[in-house]
C-alpha positions in Angstrom: 138.9 96.4 95.8 135.7 95.2 94.0 134.2 94.1 97.3 134.5 97.6 98.8 133.1 99.2 95.7 130.1 96.9 95.9 129.7 97.5 99.6 129.9 101.3 99.1 127.3 101.1 96.3 124.9 99.1 98.5 125.4 101.6 101.4 124.3 104.4 99.1 121.4 102.5 97.3 120.0 101.1 100.6 120.4 104.2 102.7 118.0 104.3 105.6 116.1 107.2 104.0 114.9 105.1 101.1 112.7 102.7 103.1 109.6 104.9 103.5 109.4 105.5 99.7 110.2 101.9 99.0 107.5 100.8 101.5 104.9 102.9 99.8 105.8 101.5 96.3 105.2 98.0 97.7 101.9 99.0 99.3 100.7 100.4 96.0 101.6 97.1 94.3 99.6 95.1 96.8 96.7 97.6 97.4 94.1 95.2 95.9 94.3 93.5 99.3 93.1 96.6 101.1 89.6 97.6 101.8 90.1 101.2 100.6 92.0 101.5 97.3 93.3 104.6 95.6 93.6 105.5 91.9 96.9 106.1 90.1 96.6 109.9 90.3 96.3 109.7 94.1 99.2 107.2 94.3 101.4 109.7 92.5 100.3 112.5 94.9 100.9 110.3 98.0 104.3 109.0 96.7 105.4 112.6 95.9 104.6 113.7 99.4 106.4 110.7 100.9 109.5 110.9 98.7 110.0 114.7 99.1 109.5 114.7 102.9 111.2 111.5 103.8 114.1 111.4 101.3 114.7 114.5 99.3 114.3 117.2 102.1 116.2 115.2 104.8 119.0 114.5 102.2 119.3 118.2 101.4 119.3 119.0 105.1 122.2 116.6 105.6 124.1 118.3 102.9 123.5 121.7 104.5 124.7 120.3 107.9 127.9 119.1 106.2 128.4 122.4 104.4 128.1 124.4 107.7 130.3 122.0 109.6 127.8 120.2 111.8 128.9 116.9 110.4 132.3 116.0 109.1 131.0 113.8 106.3 127.7 112.4 105.0 128.8 109.0 106.4 128.6 110.4 109.9 131.2 108.1 111.2 131.1 109.5 114.7 127.9 108.9 116.8 128.0 112.5 118.0 127.4 113.7 114.5 124.1 111.8 114.1 121.9 113.6 116.5 121.0 116.6 114.3 120.3 114.4 111.2 118.2 112.0 113.2 116.2 114.9 114.7 115.7 116.4 111.2 114.5 113.1 109.8 112.1 112.6 112.8 110.5 116.0 112.2 110.1 115.3 108.5 108.7 111.9 109.1 106.1 113.4 111.6 105.1 116.0 109.0 104.7 113.3 106.4 102.6 111.2 108.7 100.3 114.2 109.4 99.9 115.0 105.7 99.2 111.5 104.6 96.8 111.0 107.5 94.8 114.1 106.3 94.3 112.5 102.9 91.8 110.1 104.4 93.1 107.1 102.5 93.5 103.6 103.9 95.2 103.8 107.3 97.5 101.0 106.3 99.7 103.5 104.5 100.4 105.3 107.7 101.7 102.1 109.2 104.9 102.4 107.1 105.4 105.9 108.3 104.6 104.8 111.9 107.3 102.1 111.7 109.8 104.6 110.2 109.0 107.1 113.0 109.5 104.4 115.6 112.8 103.3 114.1 114.0 106.8 113.8 113.0 107.6 117.4 114.8 104.5 118.7 117.9 105.5 116.8 117.7 109.0 118.2 117.5 107.6 121.8 120.4 105.1 121.4 122.8 107.2 119.3 124.2 109.3 122.1 125.3 106.1 123.9 126.0 103.6 121.2 126.9 103.9 117.5 124.2 101.5 116.2 124.2 100.7 112.5 121.4 102.7 111.0 121.6 100.8 107.7 121.1 97.5 109.5 118.4 99.0 111.7 116.4 100.2 108.7 116.9 97.2 106.5 115.9 94.7 109.3 112.8 96.8 110.2 111.8 96.9 106.5 112.2 93.1 106.2 110.1 92.5 109.4 107.4 94.9 108.1 107.2 92.9 104.9 106.8 89.7 106.9 104.1 91.3 109.1 102.1 92.6 106.1 102.2 89.2 104.5 100.9 87.5 107.6 98.1 90.1 108.3 96.8 90.2 104.7 97.6 86.6 103.9 99.8 87.6 100.9 102.4 85.2 99.5 105.5 87.3 100.1 108.0 84.4 100.2 110.1 85.7 97.3 109.9 89.3 98.4 110.8 88.5 102.0 113.7 86.3 100.9 115.1 89.0 98.7 114.7 91.5 101.5 116.5 89.3 103.9 119.3 88.7 101.4 119.7 92.5 100.9 119.6 93.0 104.7 122.4 90.5 105.1 124.4 92.2 102.3 124.0 95.7 103.7 125.0 94.5 107.2 128.1 92.8 105.8 128.9 95.8 103.7 128.9 98.1 106.8 131.5 95.9 108.4 133.5 95.5 105.3 133.8 99.3 105.0 134.7 99.4 108.7 131.8 101.7 109.3 130.6 99.5 112.1 131.7 96.7 114.4 129.9 93.3 114.5 128.1 94.4 117.8 126.8 97.6 116.2 125.5 95.7 113.2 123.9 93.0 115.3 122.1 95.4 117.6 120.8 97.2 114.6 119.5 94.0 113.1 117.8 92.7 116.2 116.3 96.1 117.2 115.2 96.8 113.6 113.5 93.4 113.2 111.7 93.8 116.5 110.4 97.2 115.6 109.3 96.0 112.2 107.2 93.4 113.8 105.2 96.1 115.6 103.2 96.3 112.4 101.3 93.3 113.6 100.4 95.1 116.8 99.5 98.4 115.0 97.3 96.6 112.5 
C-alpha cells in the first residue's frame, strides 16, 4: 500500500536520532539573533561533532546490537529491546554536550543537546514499563523547542513551527498506521515530548 510506504519512509527520515543535527542546522540559520556568532568553518566543525556523535555512531551501534542479537530488528518493536540503544544514545549525547561545551561558543547551542539528553533520559526511564513512541516523543519535543526559541528570541517562526507540527502529526499517524504503536503510546509520546521541549524556556 502507498500509505504504508509513505509511513515507513517518514519513520526512517524522521528517526529520533536526526533531531539534534536538524536542531543545529536551524540554529546556524538563525544565529544572527545570538550574541555570540560563529563563522562557517566553526559551524562545519560543530555540526560534524554533533552529526557523528548523535547520529552516525549511535546508528552504527544499533546495527552492532542487531548483529549480535541484542535486538531482533532496528525497529525495536519490543520495549525490552530499547534499553541498550537508549543507554548508548544517552552516553553519546552526553559526550557531545561535553565536547560542544568545551568549544566556548554561544551556550544556546548546548540547549538543543540538553533537550535531547532530557528526552532520551525520560524515554530510558519510561521504556521498561511502557512502550512510548520514540518518534512521537522526539518530533513533539523538536516542535516545542522551535516554539520556545521563537518566543525567547522574538523570531517569526510561524511557517517553520507549522511545518514542524504537520510533520509531527504525520509521523505520529505513520507509527499507528504501521502498527508500531497504539494511540495511547503515541499520545503519551506527543504530550511528554512537547512538555520537555518547552523546558528550553526555563533553560534559557
